[in-house]
Each structure stands twice: as structure tokens, then as C-alpha cells.
C-alpha positions in Angstrom: 0.0 0.0 0.0 1.5 3.4 -1.0 -0.3 5.6 1.5 1.0 5.8 5.1 -0.6 3.5 7.7 -1.0 3.6 11.4 -1.0 0.3 13.3 -1.5 0.2 17.1 -1.7 -2.7 19.6 -3.6 -2.5 22.8 -3.1 -4.8 25.8 -0.6 -6.9 23.7 2.9 -6.6 22.5 3.7 -5.1 19.1 4.6 -7.7 16.4 6.3 -7.1 13.1 4.7 -10.3 11.8 1.3 -9.0 12.6 2.1 -5.6 11.0 3.1 -7.5 7.8 -0.2 -9.3 7.8 -2.1 -6.1 8.2 -0.1 -4.3 5.5 -0.7 -7.3 3.2 -4.5 -7.1 3.7 -4.5 -3.3 3.5 -2.7 -3.4 0.1 -5.6 -5.4 -1.3 -8.1 -2.6 -0.5 -6.8 -0.4 -3.3 -8.0 -2.9 -5.9 -11.5 -2.0 -4.8 -11.1 1.8 -4.5 -8.0 3.8 -5.4 -8.2 7.2 -3.6 -7.8 5.9 0.0 -6.4 8.8 1.9 -5.5 7.0 5.2 -5.7 3.7 6.9 -5.6 3.2 10.7 -5.7 -0.3 12.2 -5.9 -1.1 15.9 -5.6 -4.7 17.3 -6.5 -5.4 20.9 -7.0 -8.0 23.5 -9.8 -7.0 26.0 -8.7 -7.1 29.7 -10.8 -10.2 30.4 -9.0 -12.2 27.7 -5.5 -11.2 28.5 -4.7 -14.5 30.2 -5.6 -16.9 27.4 -4.6 -14.4 24.6 -7.0 -16.2 22.3 -9.6 -13.5 21.6 -8.9 -10.4 19.5 -10.6 -7.3 18.4 -9.7 -5.4 15.2 -10.7 -1.9 14.3 -10.1 -0.4 10.8 -10.5 3.3 10.0 -10.4 4.3 6.3 -10.3 7.9 5.4 -11.8 8.5 2.0 -12.6 11.6 -0.1 -15.8 12.9 1.4 -16.3 10.2 3.9 -14.9 7.5 6.3 -15.4 3.8 6.8 -15.1 2.3 10.2 -15.1 -1.5 10.7 -15.1 -3.1 14.1 -14.7 -6.9 14.7 -15.6 -8.0 18.2 -13.3 -10.5 20.0 -15.6 -13.5 19.8 -13.7 -15.6 17.2 -11.9 -17.7 19.8 -15.1 -18.8 21.3 -16.5 -19.8 17.9 -13.3 -21.7 17.2 -13.6 -23.6 20.5 -17.2 -24.5 19.8 -16.4 -26.2 16.5 -13.5 -28.3 18.0 -15.0 -31.6 18.7 -11.8 -33.5 19.4 -8.9 -32.9 21.8 -6.1 -30.8 20.5 -2.4 -31.4 20.9 -0.2 -29.2 23.0 1.3 -27.6 19.8 -2.2 -26.8 18.5 -2.9 -25.1 21.8 0.2 -23.0 21.4 -0.7 -22.1 17.7 -4.3 -21.2 18.4 -3.8 -17.6 19.4 -1.7 -17.0 16.3 -4.4 -18.5 14.1 -7.2 -16.7 15.8 -5.4 -13.3 15.4 -4.8 -13.9 11.7 -8.4 -15.0 11.3 -9.6 -11.8 13.1 -7.5 -9.6 10.8 -8.6 -11.4 7.7 -12.3 -11.1 8.6 -12.0 -7.4 9.5 -10.4 -6.6 6.2 -13.0 -8.7 4.3 -15.7 -6.6 6.0 -13.8 -3.4 5.0 -13.5 -4.6 1.4 -17.3 -5.1 1.2 -17.9 -1.7 2.7 -15.4 -0.1 0.3 -16.9 -1.7 -2.7 -20.3 -0.4 -1.6 -18.8 3.1 -1.2 -17.2 2.9 -4.6 -20.5 1.9 -6.2 -22.3 4.8 -4.6 -19.6 7.2 -5.7 -19.9 6.0 -9.3 -23.7 6.5 -9.2 -23.3 10.0 -7.8 -20.8 10.9 -10.6 -23.0 9.4 -13.2 -26.1 11.2 -11.8 -24.4 14.6 -12.1 -22.8 14.0 -15.5 -24.7 15.8 -18.3 -26.3 13.3 -20.8 -24.5 13.3 -24.2 -26.0 15.5 -26.9 -26.2 15.1 -30.6 -28.0 16.4 -33.6 -30.4 14.5 -35.9 -28.3 14.0 -39.0 -30.7 11.9 -41.1 -34.2 10.7 -40.5 -36.3 8.1 -42.4 -39.9 8.6 -41.1 -41.5 5.9 -43.1 -39.0 3.3 -42.0 -39.0 4.5 -38.4 -35.3 5.2 -37.8 -32.6 7.7 -38.3 -29.0 8.7 -37.5 -27.7 11.1 -34.9 -24.5 13.1 -35.5 -22.4 13.3 -32.4 -20.1 16.2 -31.7 -17.1 14.2 -32.8 -18.8 13.5 -36.2 -19.8 9.9 -35.6 -23.1 8.6 -36.9 -25.2 6.9 -34.3 -28.3 4.8 -35.3 -31.6 5.2 -33.4 -35.0 3.6 -33.8 -38.3 5.4 -33.3 -39.1 3.3 -30.3 -36.0 4.7 -28.6 -37.4 8.2 -28.7 -39.2 9.1 -25.4 -42.7 10.4 -25.1 -43.6 9.7 -28.7 -41.2 12.4 -29.8 -40.1 10.7 -33.1 -42.7 12.6 -35.1 -41.3 15.9 -33.8 -37.7 15.2 -34.9 -36.2 16.8 -37.9 -32.7 17.2 -39.3 -30.8 19.5 -37.0 -32.9 18.8 -33.9 -30.6 18.5 -30.8 -31.3 15.6 -28.5 -30.0 13.9 -25.4 -29.3 10.2 -25.7 -27.6 7.1 -24.2 -25.2 5.2 -26.4 -24.9 1.5 -26.5 -23.3 -1.1 -28.7 -25.5 -2.5 -31.4 -25.1 -5.4 -33.8 -23.9 -3.0 -36.6 -22.2 -0.4 -34.5 -23.1 2.3 -32.0 -26.8 3.0 -31.5 -28.7 5.4 -29.3 -31.3 4.5 -26.7 -33.6 6.7 -24.5 -33.4 9.6 -27.0 -35.2 12.8 -25.8 -35.5 16.2 -27.2 -33.1 18.8 -25.7 -33.8 22.5 -24.9 -32.1 25.7 -26.0 -29.4 25.5 -23.4 -28.6 22.0 -24.6 -28.2 23.3 -28.1 -25.5 25.6 -26.9 -24.0 22.7 -25.1 -23.8 20.8 -28.4 -22.2 23.7 -30.2 -19.7 24.0 -27.4 -18.9 20.3 -27.5 -18.4 20.5 -31.3 -16.1 23.4 -30.8 -14.0 21.5 -28.3 -13.7 18.5 -30.6 -12.6 20.6 -33.6 -10.3 22.9 -31.6 -6.7 22.0 -32.5 -4.5 21.0 -29.6 -1.8 23.6 -28.6 
């Protein structure tokens, strides 16, 4: 993980191995959402569990643009592990149990953080999409009898549309030069428009501006 991390231990000794586990799991979070601004992880053993050292709590705080994600995993994993053990364990397994329980607690905490992060990323994408202006184009050709036509995008591309894609029965009001909003999708023979709707005067200026930006030579 490229961003700085803060790792703390409470009621237990600091461990470089545990820090490596945490950094390994934290590094995976960036595959779900890139602009993570900070990551703080706290591992603790509650006072009542200090003697057996087999129960751990993990807290993860993620600082994100415009928000924060906090994940808390209660120290109940050791009890669950003991419940599923139906046979006696050897002395070595008893010694290894705290180590396994801690790794399990860390893994589960980061799994929960990953789910929360993916949900956050999906919401962010929906917000961005909601605020993005719909693409605009002009009607380049229209074949009324056949019930279809072609839009001309600001970059000059021809985009097919069918009369059924025009909202509110607006196909009959279309003519060459009419500015519309549309959603583009891939058709069998190339790009095609769906949810075509008539645009207003401001959108006409938007189309003209989009054409100007496309045709403006780079400096």
C-alpha cells in the first residue's frame, strides 16, 4: 500500500509479523477503491481475555474523499473456534491457536472493510453518473416511413436510433438539426442510441460547445 498506515496494539505486544499481515491485507483494498487517503488499524485483547490471549478485536478506520469507513470486529472468534473443535487438540495446536485466531480476526475485519469499500465505490460512481450531463447530438438523417434515423455526435460519428427509442412519442417531432440527449450502447452493426429525448435551447448551446472543443486543435 502506498499511503502511510498507522498500526497500534492494545493490551498486547507489538509484532512485526502481525504488522506485515495487516499491510498485506490493506494493500488489497486499493483494488476496490484507489483514492484511499488514510488507513488506521488497531488490534486489541480485552482485559478479560489477556490471560488466554485467544480473543482479539480489530478496528479499521479508512479515510476517503468525502467520507470515512469504520469496521469493528468484536473479539468473539476464539469462542467460535472452540465450539467447532469436537476433538482434543495437541499441545502444539494449543500454542498455535492464538496466532491462528489473530490472523483470522485480521482477515475477517479486512473482508468486511472490502465489502464496505466496494459499496462506497458503487455509490460514488452512481453520484458521478447522476451529475454528468447526458450526451448531446443532432439529428443528421431521419427516415420517417422506415421509423429510424441517425444522430450526428459532436465528434462527427453517426449513431443509429429507432423510433421506439425516442421518449414520449417524440419521433414525429424530430427533424434534421434537432438537438437531443441520448444514451449510447453497442448494437449489432455499431453504435446505437437509446432513450433519445428532445433537448432544450441550453442543450443546443452545449452541443455547439462540444463540437467546438472537438474541432479545436491541440496547442
